[in-house]
N, CA, C and O atoms as CSV, one atom per row, in Angstrom:
chain,resi,resn,atom,element,x,y,z
A,1,MET,N,N,3.102,6.060,-10.385
A,1,MET,CA,C,3.094,5.878,-11.811
A,1,MET,C,C,4.197,4.897,-12.240
A,1,MET,O,O,3.994,4.079,-13.137
A,2,PHE,N,N,5.359,4.989,-11.591
A,2,PHE,CA,C,6.463,4.074,-11.892
A,2,PHE,C,C,6.051,2.633,-11.622
A,2,PHE,O,O,6.319,1.737,-12.423
A,3,ALA,N,N,5.396,2.422,-10.485
A,3,ALA,CA,C,4.989,1.069,-10.110
A,3,ALA,C,C,3.965,0.515,-11.093
A,3,ALA,O,O,4.074,-0.636,-11.518
A,4,LYS,N,N,2.985,1.312,-11.453
A,4,LYS,CA,C,1.944,0.846,-12.370
A,4,LYS,C,C,2.536,0.535,-13.741
A,4,LYS,O,O,2.132,-0.431,-14.390
A,5,HIS,N,N,3.473,1.335,-14.174
A,5,HIS,CA,C,4.121,1.113,-15.470
A,5,HIS,C,C,4.931,-0.185,-15.468
A,5,HIS,O,O,5.046,-0.843,-16.502
A,6,ASN,N,N,5.489,-0.555,-14.321
A,6,ASN,CA,C,6.308,-1.766,-14.219
A,6,ASN,C,C,5.543,-2.983,-13.708
A,6,ASN,O,O,6.151,-4.028,-13.477
A,7,GLY,N,N,4.244,-2.879,-13.528
A,7,GLY,CA,C,3.414,-4.042,-13.226
A,7,GLY,C,C,3.312,-4.426,-11.769
A,7,GLY,O,O,3.164,-5.609,-11.464
A,8,PHE,N,N,3.387,-3.461,-10.844
A,8,PHE,CA,C,3.174,-3.769,-9.433
A,8,PHE,C,C,2.539,-2.569,-8.745
A,8,PHE,O,O,2.371,-1.513,-9.355
A,9,VAL,N,N,2.187,-2.733,-7.473
A,9,VAL,CA,C,1.498,-1.689,-6.714
A,9,VAL,C,C,2.380,-1.263,-5.551
A,9,VAL,O,O,2.849,-2.098,-4.777
A,10,ALA,N,N,2.604,0.046,-5.432
A,10,ALA,CA,C,3.367,0.598,-4.312
A,10,ALA,C,C,2.410,1.358,-3.396
A,10,ALA,O,O,1.496,2.037,-3.863
A,11,ILE,N,N,2.629,1.234,-2.094
A,11,ILE,CA,C,1.801,1.934,-1.112
A,11,ILE,C,C,2.686,2.806,-0.233
A,11,ILE,O,O,3.887,2.568,-0.106
A,12,LYS,N,N,2.069,3.825,0.373
A,12,LYS,CA,C,2.792,4.666,1.321
A,12,LYS,C,C,2.971,3.888,2.613
A,12,LYS,O,O,1.992,3.482,3.238
A,13,PHE,N,N,4.212,3.680,3.014
A,13,PHE,CA,C,4.500,2.948,4.237
A,13,PHE,C,C,4.719,3.899,5.400
A,13,PHE,O,O,4.309,3.614,6.525
A,14,ARG,N,N,5.357,5.015,5.137
A,14,ARG,CA,C,5.662,5.972,6.194
A,14,ARG,C,C,5.572,7.374,5.624
A,14,ARG,O,O,5.945,7.619,4.477
A,15,LYS,N,N,5.066,8.301,6.448
A,15,LYS,CA,C,4.939,9.691,6.035
A,15,LYS,C,C,5.219,10.560,7.249
A,15,LYS,O,O,4.474,10.514,8.228
A,16,ASP,N,N,6.292,11.355,7.198
A,16,ASP,CA,C,6.644,12.256,8.294
A,16,ASP,C,C,6.298,13.679,7.903
A,16,ASP,O,O,6.735,14.170,6.862
A,17,LEU,N,N,5.502,14.347,8.749
A,17,LEU,CA,C,5.076,15.716,8.493
A,17,LEU,C,C,5.894,16.698,9.317
A,17,LEU,O,O,6.510,16.331,10.317
A,18,ASN,N,N,5.889,17.951,8.880
A,18,ASN,CA,C,6.524,19.025,9.626
A,18,ASN,C,C,5.759,19.231,10.926
A,18,ASN,O,O,4.529,19.179,10.937
A,19,ILE,N,N,6.478,19.464,12.024
A,19,ILE,CA,C,5.837,19.614,13.335
A,19,ILE,C,C,4.966,20.861,13.384
A,19,ILE,O,O,3.887,20.834,13.976
A,20,ILE,N,N,5.413,21.944,12.777
A,20,ILE,CA,C,4.682,23.212,12.832
A,20,ILE,C,C,3.619,23.287,11.743
A,20,ILE,O,O,2.457,23.583,12.023
A,21,ASP,N,N,4.016,23.020,10.501
A,21,ASP,CA,C,3.103,23.106,9.365
A,21,ASP,C,C,2.808,21.690,8.864
A,21,ASP,O,O,3.644,21.084,8.194
A,22,LYS,N,N,1.648,21.173,9.180
A,22,LYS,CA,C,1.296,19.785,8.844
A,22,LYS,C,C,1.060,19.566,7.349
A,22,LYS,O,O,0.859,18.429,6.923
A,23,THR,N,N,1.081,20.635,6.545
A,23,THR,CA,C,0.907,20.464,5.105
A,23,THR,C,C,2.222,20.141,4.408
A,23,THR,O,O,2.224,19.775,3.233
A,24,ILE,N,N,3.346,20.272,5.120
A,24,ILE,CA,C,4.660,19.990,4.541
A,24,ILE,C,C,5.086,18.578,4.942
A,24,ILE,O,O,5.146,18.246,6.126
A,25,THR,N,N,5.377,17.764,3.946
A,25,THR,CA,C,5.841,16.399,4.175
A,25,THR,C,C,7.357,16.368,4.045
A,25,THR,O,O,7.901,16.809,3.033
A,26,HIS,N,N,8.044,15.850,5.062
A,26,HIS,CA,C,9.502,15.772,5.019
A,26,HIS,C,C,9.995,14.434,4.494
A,26,HIS,O,O,11.037,14.383,3.840
A,27,ARG,N,N,9.283,13.357,4.758
A,27,ARG,CA,C,9.761,12.038,4.356
A,27,ARG,C,C,8.580,11.181,3.909
A,27,ARG,O,O,7.531,11.149,4.552
A,28,HIS,N,N,8.780,10.491,2.791
A,28,HIS,CA,C,7.814,9.515,2.288
A,28,HIS,C,C,8.554,8.214,2.017
A,28,HIS,O,O,9.620,8.225,1.403
A,29,VAL,N,N,8.006,7.112,2.462
A,29,VAL,CA,C,8.575,5.797,2.177
A,29,VAL,C,C,7.492,4.980,1.481
A,29,VAL,O,O,6.397,4.803,2.014
A,30,TYR,N,N,7.806,4.486,0.289
A,30,TYR,CA,C,6.890,3.645,-0.472
A,30,TYR,C,C,7.427,2.222,-0.488
A,30,TYR,O,O,8.632,2.007,-0.609
A,31,GLN,N,N,6.515,1.240,-0.364
A,31,GLN,CA,C,6.887,-0.167,-0.416
A,31,GLN,C,C,5.902,-0.920,-1.293
A,31,GLN,O,O,4.809,-0.440,-1.594
A,32,TYR,N,N,6.322,-2.121,-1.697
A,32,TYR,CA,C,5.446,-3.012,-2.447
A,32,TYR,C,C,4.281,-3.423,-1.545
A,32,TYR,O,O,4.486,-3.640,-0.351
A,33,TRP,N,N,3.082,-3.534,-2.080
A,33,TRP,CA,C,1.892,-3.747,-1.252
A,33,TRP,C,C,1.841,-5.113,-0.587
A,33,TRP,O,O,1.077,-5.302,0.360
A,34,LYS,N,N,2.640,-6.078,-1.062
A,34,LYS,CA,C,2.672,-7.399,-0.421
A,34,LYS,C,C,3.964,-7.616,0.357
A,34,LYS,O,O,4.321,-8.760,0.639
A,35,THR,N,N,4.670,-6.553,0.708
A,35,THR,CA,C,5.933,-6.708,1.416
A,35,THR,C,C,5.695,-7.143,2.854
A,35,THR,O,O,4.608,-6.956,3.399
A,36,GLY,N,N,6.707,-7.717,3.452
A,36,GLY,CA,C,6.585,-8.196,4.829
A,36,GLY,C,C,6.393,-9.697,4.870
A,36,GLY,O,O,6.297,-10.356,3.834
A,37,ILE,N,N,6.340,-10.222,6.068
A,37,ILE,CA,C,6.106,-11.652,6.260
A,37,ILE,C,C,4.908,-11.829,7.180
A,37,ILE,O,O,4.585,-10.950,7.980
A,38,ASN,N,N,4.264,-12.966,7.054
A,38,ASN,CA,C,3.092,-13.257,7.868
A,38,ASN,C,C,3.540,-13.819,9.210
A,38,ASN,O,O,4.261,-14.816,9.253
A,39,ASN,N,N,3.126,-13.198,10.292
A,39,ASN,CA,C,3.415,-13.688,11.641
A,39,ASN,C,C,2.107,-14.123,12.294
A,39,ASN,O,O,1.436,-13.309,12.927
A,40,PRO,N,N,1.735,-15.397,12.151
A,40,PRO,CA,C,0.470,-15.843,12.732
A,40,PRO,C,C,0.533,-15.866,14.255
A,40,PRO,O,O,1.587,-16.100,14.847
A,41,LYS,N,N,-0.601,-15.621,14.865
A,41,LYS,CA,C,-0.713,-15.683,16.324
A,41,LYS,C,C,-1.114,-17.106,16.692
A,41,LYS,O,O,-2.296,-17.451,16.704
A,42,LYS,N,N,-0.124,-17.913,16.987
A,42,LYS,CA,C,-0.376,-19.322,17.272
A,42,LYS,C,C,-0.764,-19.506,18.730
A,42,LYS,O,O,-0.295,-18.795,19.620
A,43,VAL,N,N,-1.623,-20.469,18.939
A,43,VAL,CA,C,-2.024,-20.850,20.291
A,43,VAL,C,C,-1.606,-22.299,20.521
A,43,VAL,O,O,-1.311,-23.025,19.571
A,44,GLU,N,N,-1.582,-22.707,21.766
A,44,GLU,CA,C,-1.129,-24.067,22.083
A,44,GLU,C,C,-2.152,-25.133,21.710
A,44,GLU,O,O,-1.775,-26.261,21.395
A,45,ASP,N,N,-3.427,-24.799,21.739
A,45,ASP,CA,C,-4.466,-25.777,21.442
A,45,ASP,C,C,-4.507,-26.030,19.936
A,45,ASP,O,O,-4.861,-25.132,19.172
A,46,ILE,N,N,-4.154,-27.224,19.504
A,46,ILE,CA,C,-4.083,-27.569,18.084
A,46,ILE,C,C,-5.463,-27.569,17.422
A,46,ILE,O,O,-5.552,-27.402,16.205
A,47,THR,N,N,-6.527,-27.752,18.183
A,47,THR,CA,C,-7.871,-27.778,17.601
A,47,THR,C,C,-8.322,-26.392,17.161
A,47,THR,O,O,-9.259,-26.271,16.372
A,48,LEU,N,N,-7.678,-25.358,17.651
A,48,LEU,CA,C,-8.046,-23.996,17.264
A,48,LEU,C,C,-7.310,-23.519,16.010
A,48,LEU,O,O,-7.600,-22.433,15.509
A,49,HIS,N,N,-6.363,-24.310,15.496
A,49,HIS,CA,C,-5.615,-23.933,14.299
A,49,HIS,C,C,-6.492,-24.122,13.064
A,49,HIS,O,O,-7.371,-24.983,13.039
A,50,HIS,N,N,-6.249,-23.328,12.070
A,50,HIS,CA,C,-6.910,-23.523,10.787
A,50,HIS,C,C,-5.884,-23.308,9.681
A,50,HIS,O,O,-4.900,-22.590,9.853
A,51,GLU,N,N,-6.136,-23.943,8.553
A,51,GLU,CA,C,-5.226,-23.829,7.423
A,51,GLU,C,C,-5.414,-22.464,6.775
A,51,GLU,O,O,-6.533,-22.077,6.437
A,52,SER,N,N,-4.333,-21.751,6.607
A,52,SER,CA,C,-4.406,-20.444,5.961
A,52,SER,C,C,-3.128,-20.204,5.178
A,52,SER,O,O,-2.101,-20.840,5.411
A,53,SER,N,N,-3.218,-19.292,4.265
A,53,SER,CA,C,-2.044,-18.911,3.493
A,53,SER,C,C,-1.960,-17.392,3.479
A,53,SER,O,O,-2.937,-16.701,3.767
A,54,SER,N,N,-0.807,-16.895,3.147
A,54,SER,CA,C,-0.583,-15.461,3.142
A,54,SER,C,C,-0.173,-15.008,1.752
A,54,SER,O,O,0.467,-15.752,1.009
A,55,ILE,N,N,-0.544,-13.789,1.406
A,55,ILE,CA,C,-0.123,-13.223,0.128
A,55,ILE,C,C,1.173,-12.435,0.271
A,55,ILE,O,O,1.687,-11.909,-0.717
A,56,LYS,N,N,1.704,-12.349,1.475
A,56,LYS,CA,C,2.943,-11.612,1.718
A,56,LYS,C,C,4.109,-12.310,1.022
A,56,LYS,O,O,4.235,-13.532,1.088
A,57,THR,N,N,4.962,-11.530,0.355
A,57,THR,CA,C,6.082,-12.096,-0.387
A,57,THR,C,C,7.437,-11.656,0.145
A,57,THR,O,O,8.466,-12.139,-0.328
A,58,ASN,N,N,7.464,-10.756,1.116
A,58,ASN,CA,C,8.705,-10.200,1.670
A,58,ASN,C,C,9.558,-9.578,0.564
A,58,ASN,O,O,10.774,-9.767,0.521
A,59,CYS,N,N,8.909,-8.843,-0.319
A,59,CYS,CA,C,9.574,-8.189,-1.445
A,59,CYS,C,C,10.430,-7.026,-0.935
A,59,CYS,O,O,9.952,-6.217,-0.141
A,60,PRO,N,N,11.691,-6.929,-1.381
A,60,PRO,CA,C,12.574,-5.874,-0.879
A,60,PRO,C,C,12.411,-4.524,-1.571
A,60,PRO,O,O,13.133,-3.588,-1.226
A,61,TRP,N,N,11.484,-4.376,-2.546
A,61,TRP,CA,C,11.355,-3.111,-3.275
A,61,TRP,C,C,10.990,-1.990,-2.311
A,61,TRP,O,O,10.090,-2.140,-1.485
A,62,GLN,N,N,11.697,-0.860,-2.422
A,62,GLN,CA,C,11.431,0.280,-1.551
A,62,GLN,C,C,11.980,1.548,-2.197
A,62,GLN,O,O,13.018,1.520,-2.858
A,63,ALA,N,N,11.274,2.658,-2.000
A,63,ALA,CA,C,11.728,3.970,-2.464
A,63,ALA,C,C,11.510,4.971,-1.339
A,63,ALA,O,O,10.398,5.104,-0.827
A,64,ASN,N,N,12.573,5.677,-0.953
A,64,ASN,CA,C,12.503,6.680,0.108
A,64,ASN,C,C,12.775,8.055,-0.485
A,64,ASN,O,O,13.729,8.239,-1.241
A,65,PHE,N,N,11.925,9.022,-0.135
A,65,PHE,CA,C,12.099,10.401,-0.569
A,65,PHE,C,C,12.226,11.289,0.656
A,65,PHE,O,O,11.568,11.063,1.672
A,66,TYR,N,N,13.088,12.315,0.552
A,66,TYR,CA,C,13.308,13.214,1.682
A,66,TYR,C,C,13.302,14.655,1.192
A,66,TYR,O,O,13.933,14.985,0.187
A,67,PHE,N,N,12.578,15.513,1.918
A,67,PHE,CA,C,12.519,16.944,1.645
A,67,PHE,C,C,12.965,17.655,2.909
A,67,PHE,O,O,12.209,17.736,3.877
A,68,GLY,N,N,14.193,18.172,2.909
A,68,GLY,CA,C,14.770,18.799,4.099
A,68,GLY,C,C,14.075,20.091,4.485
A,68,GLY,O,O,13.351,20.681,3.684
A,69,LYS,N,N,14.300,20.526,5.718
A,69,LYS,CA,C,13.663,21.739,6.228
A,69,LYS,C,C,14.141,22.987,5.497
A,69,LYS,O,O,13.363,23.918,5.287
A,70,CYS,N,N,15.398,23.016,5.112
A,70,CYS,CA,C,15.964,24.184,4.429
A,70,CYS,C,C,16.254,23.889,2.962
A,70,CYS,O,O,16.963,24.659,2.314
A,71,ALA,N,N,15.734,22.817,2.435
A,71,ALA,CA,C,16.031,22.407,1.060
A,71,ALA,C,C,14.964,22.915,0.103
A,71,ALA,O,O,13.841,23.231,0.497
A,72,ALA,N,N,15.347,22.983,-1.160
A,72,ALA,CA,C,14.407,23.388,-2.196
A,72,ALA,C,C,14.032,22.218,-3.095
A,72,ALA,O,O,13.140,22.341,-3.934
A,73,ASP,N,N,14.706,21.085,-2.927
A,73,ASP,CA,C,14.483,19.925,-3.779
A,73,ASP,C,C,14.107,18.702,-2.954
A,73,ASP,O,O,14.442,18.599,-1.774
A,74,ILE,N,N,13.416,17.794,-3.592
A,74,ILE,CA,C,13.104,16.498,-2.989
A,74,ILE,C,C,14.190,15.525,-3.435
A,74,ILE,O,O,14.507,15.444,-4.621
A,75,HIS,N,N,14.755,14.793,-2.489
A,75,HIS,CA,C,15.841,13.865,-2.786
A,75,HIS,C,C,15.365,12.424,-2.648
A,75,HIS,O,O,14.632,12.078,-1.722
A,76,LEU,N,N,15.798,11.600,-3.586
A,76,LEU,CA,C,15.577,10.162,-3.505
A,76,LEU,C,C,16.730,9.591,-2.693
A,76,LEU,O,O,17.857,9.523,-3.183
A,77,THR,N,N,16.457,9.176,-1.448
A,77,THR,CA,C,17.527,8.734,-0.558
A,77,THR,C,C,17.791,7.238,-0.645
A,77,THR,O,O,18.904,6.797,-0.358
A,78,LYS,N,N,16.797,6.450,-1.034
A,78,LYS,CA,C,16.993,5.008,-1.171
A,78,LYS,C,C,16.070,4.492,-2.260
A,78,LYS,O,O,14.892,4.846,-2.309
A,79,PHE,N,N,16.611,3.657,-3.129
A,79,PHE,CA,C,15.795,3.054,-4.171
A,79,PHE,C,C,16.288,1.636,-4.403
A,79,PHE,O,O,17.342,1.427,-5.002
A,80,ASN,N,N,15.527,0.670,-3.929
A,80,ASN,CA,C,15.837,-0.743,-4.112
A,80,ASN,C,C,14.858,-1.277,-5.150
A,80,ASN,O,O,13.706,-1.566,-4.830
A,81,ASN,N,N,15.312,-1.407,-6.384
A,81,ASN,CA,C,14.432,-1.786,-7.491
A,81,ASN,C,C,14.516,-3.279,-7.791
A,81,ASN,O,O,14.480,-3.675,-8.956
A,82,SER,N,N,14.626,-4.102,-6.769
A,82,SER,CA,C,14.670,-5.549,-6.984
A,82,SER,C,C,13.417,-6.195,-6.398
A,82,SER,O,O,12.888,-5.754,-5.378
A,83,HIS,N,N,12.963,-7.236,-7.060
A,83,HIS,CA,C,11.795,-7.997,-6.617
A,83,HIS,C,C,12.207,-9.455,-6.454
A,83,HIS,O,O,13.063,-9.947,-7.189
A,84,ASN,N,N,11.603,-10.142,-5.498
A,84,ASN,CA,C,11.868,-11.575,-5.338
A,84,ASN,C,C,10.694,-12.400,-5.870
A,84,ASN,O,O,10.472,-13.531,-5.439
A,85,HIS,N,N,9.961,-11.827,-6.797
A,85,HIS,CA,C,8.789,-12.481,-7.380
A,85,HIS,C,C,8.586,-11.921,-8.778
A,85,HIS,O,O,9.232,-10.949,-9.170
A,86,GLN,N,N,7.694,-12.534,-9.517
A,86,GLN,CA,C,7.353,-12.066,-10.850
A,86,GLN,C,C,6.310,-10.960,-10.735
A,86,GLN,O,O,5.288,-11.146,-10.074
A,87,CYS,N,N,6.550,-9.812,-11.368
A,87,CYS,CA,C,5.571,-8.717,-11.355
A,87,CYS,C,C,4.461,-9.038,-12.346
A,87,CYS,O,O,4.723,-9.354,-13.507
A,88,ASP,N,N,3.232,-8.954,-11.883
A,88,ASP,CA,C,2.073,-9.315,-12.686
A,88,ASP,C,C,1.148,-8.111,-12.798
A,88,ASP,O,O,0.607,-7.669,-11.784
A,89,PRO,N,N,0.946,-7.558,-14.008
A,89,PRO,CA,C,0.062,-6.396,-14.158
A,89,PRO,C,C,-1.385,-6.669,-13.747
A,89,PRO,O,O,-2.118,-5.731,-13.432
A,90,VAL,N,N,-1.809,-7.932,-13.745
A,90,VAL,CA,C,-3.180,-8.263,-13.338
A,90,VAL,C,C,-3.379,-7.965,-11.858
A,90,VAL,O,O,-4.485,-7.623,-11.440
A,91,SER,N,N,-2.326,-8.091,-11.063
A,91,SER,CA,C,-2.448,-7.853,-9.622
A,91,SER,C,C,-2.711,-6.392,-9.289
A,91,SER,O,O,-3.121,-6.086,-8.170
A,92,ILE,N,N,-2.486,-5.489,-10.226
A,92,ILE,CA,C,-2.738,-4.065,-9.974
A,92,ILE,C,C,-4.210,-3.841,-9.665
A,92,ILE,O,O,-4.536,-3.090,-8.746
A,93,GLU,N,N,-5.099,-4.474,-10.410
A,93,GLU,CA,C,-6.533,-4.307,-10.169
A,93,GLU,C,C,-6.984,-4.975,-8.878
A,93,GLU,O,O,-8.007,-4.587,-8.314
A,94,LEU,N,N,-6.242,-5.973,-8.396
A,94,LEU,CA,C,-6.623,-6.697,-7.184
A,94,LEU,C,C,-6.121,-6.038,-5.908
A,94,LEU,O,O,-6.510,-6.446,-4.814
A,95,ALA,N,N,-5.281,-5.045,-6.023
A,95,ALA,CA,C,-4.740,-4.370,-4.843
A,95,ALA,C,C,-5.854,-3.635,-4.108
A,95,ALA,O,O,-6.715,-3.030,-4.748
A,96,PRO,N,N,-5.855,-3.673,-2.778
A,96,PRO,CA,C,-6.917,-3.012,-2.011
A,96,PRO,C,C,-7.040,-1.525,-2.297
A,96,PRO,O,O,-8.146,-0.987,-2.255
A,97,LYS,N,N,-5.936,-0.844,-2.587
A,97,LYS,CA,C,-6.024,0.588,-2.837
A,97,LYS,C,C,-6.693,0.900,-4.173
A,97,LYS,O,O,-7.127,2.033,-4.383
A,98,ASN,N,N,-6.787,-0.066,-5.077
A,98,ASN,CA,C,-7.403,0.155,-6.380
A,98,ASN,C,C,-8.826,-0.379,-6.470
A,98,ASN,O,O,-9.477,-0.218,-7.502
A,99,LEU,N,N,-9.318,-1.008,-5.414
A,99,LEU,CA,C,-10.679,-1.533,-5.448
A,99,LEU,C,C,-11.674,-0.403,-5.204
A,99,LEU,O,O,-11.568,0.319,-4.213
A,100,ARG,N,N,-12.622,-0.255,-6.090
A,100,ARG,CA,C,-13.632,0.790,-5.991
A,100,ARG,C,C,-14.994,0.184,-6.334
A,100,ARG,O,O,-15.087,-0.790,-7.081
A,101,PHE,N,N,-16.047,0.782,-5.772
A,101,PHE,CA,C,-17.393,0.372,-6.137
A,101,PHE,C,C,-17.710,0.883,-7.539
A,101,PHE,O,O,-17.258,1.957,-7.936
A,102,LEU,N,N,-18.483,0.108,-8.277
A,102,LEU,CA,C,-18.962,0.555,-9.573
A,102,LEU,C,C,-19.941,1.703,-9.376
A,102,LEU,O,O,-20.570,1.813,-8.324
A,103,GLN,N,N,-20.070,2.554,-10.382
A,103,GLN,CA,C,-20.960,3.708,-10.273
A,103,GLN,C,C,-22.410,3.261,-10.090
A,103,GLN,O,O,-23.171,3.939,-9.399
A,104,LEU,N,N,-22.809,2.150,-10.686
A,104,LEU,CA,C,-24.162,1.623,-10.519
A,104,LEU,C,C,-24.436,1.298,-9.052
A,104,LEU,O,O,-25.513,1.604,-8.541
A,105,ILE,N,N,-23.479,0.685,-8.381
A,105,ILE,CA,C,-23.639,0.342,-6.964
A,105,ILE,C,C,-23.658,1.602,-6.114
A,105,ILE,O,O,-24.445,1.695,-5.172
A,106,LEU,N,N,-22.806,2.576,-6.428
A,106,LEU,CA,C,-22.809,3.843,-5.689
A,106,LEU,C,C,-24.141,4.569,-5.839
A,106,LEU,O,O,-24.631,5.176,-4.887
A,107,ASP,N,N,-24.728,4.508,-7.038
A,107,ASP,CA,C,-26.038,5.133,-7.254
A,107,ASP,C,C,-27.116,4.444,-6.426
A,107,ASP,O,O,-27.992,5.114,-5.878
A,108,LYS,N,N,-27.067,3.115,-6.327
A,108,LYS,CA,C,-28.052,2.393,-5.514
A,108,LYS,C,C,-27.878,2.709,-4.037
A,108,LYS,O,O,-28.869,2.874,-3.326
A,109,ILE,N,N,-26.643,2.796,-3.561
A,109,ILE,CA,C,-26.398,3.154,-2.160
A,109,ILE,C,C,-26.939,4.545,-1.877
A,109,ILE,O,O,-27.580,4.769,-0.850
A,110,GLU,N,N,-26.685,5.477,-2.783
A,110,GLU,CA,C,-27.198,6.840,-2.603
A,110,GLU,C,C,-28.724,6.842,-2.608
A,110,GLU,O,O,-29.346,7.540,-1.808
A,111,HIS,N,N,-29.325,6.071,-3.499
A,111,HIS,CA,C,-30.783,6.017,-3.590
A,111,HIS,C,C,-31.397,5.494,-2.292
A,111,HIS,O,O,-32.356,6.072,-1.782
A,112,TYR,N,N,-30.849,4.404,-1.758
A,112,TYR,CA,C,-31.421,3.800,-0.554
A,112,TYR,C,C,-31.113,4.586,0.713
A,112,TYR,O,O,-31.903,4.543,1.656
A,113,THR,N,N,-30.009,5.293,0.768
A,113,THR,CA,C,-29.682,6.041,1.989
A,113,THR,C,C,-30.313,7.419,2.009
A,113,THR,O,O,-30.745,7.875,3.068
A,114,ILE,N,N,-30.378,8.088,0.886
A,114,ILE,CA,C,-30.921,9.449,0.862
A,114,ILE,C,C,-32.434,9.438,0.679
A,114,ILE,O,O,-33.145,10.152,1.386
A,115,LYS,N,N,-32.930,8.645,-0.248
A,115,LYS,CA,C,-34.359,8.636,-0.541
A,115,LYS,C,C,-35.130,7.673,0.342
A,115,LYS,O,O,-36.352,7.775,0.447
A,116,GLY,N,N,-34.439,6.743,0.974
A,116,GLY,CA,C,-35.061,5.854,1.946
A,116,GLY,C,C,-35.980,4.797,1.384
A,116,GLY,O,O,-36.814,4.271,2.121
A,117,ASN,N,N,-35.869,4.464,0.122
A,117,ASN,CA,C,-36.734,3.435,-0.469
A,117,ASN,C,C,-36.019,2.127,-0.537
A,117,ASN,O,O,-36.585,1.139,-1.004
């Protein structure tokens, strides 16, 4: 909710579960959805190269939460609220986690798969 209110998309980067009870989460790490850098797999043959670009921005935004084994509260252990780019609310709809099929398309998929017409 914080990310959407501030015009960017955060994704779960890391999630550590309790070894015994898998329903208890001990650590959550959230990052900006375009964080990181692009590491292309280059080959020696120049004819196999193609022009490409990356949407990765290497944004440092990160939020870490920790819930200890004997604790009663969730703690915010790290919060880096800086961006190296302009936050654009339009990009929220373009994020892969927010892309959904329209209900009309879902109805057609259901019609063709279940009814077989």
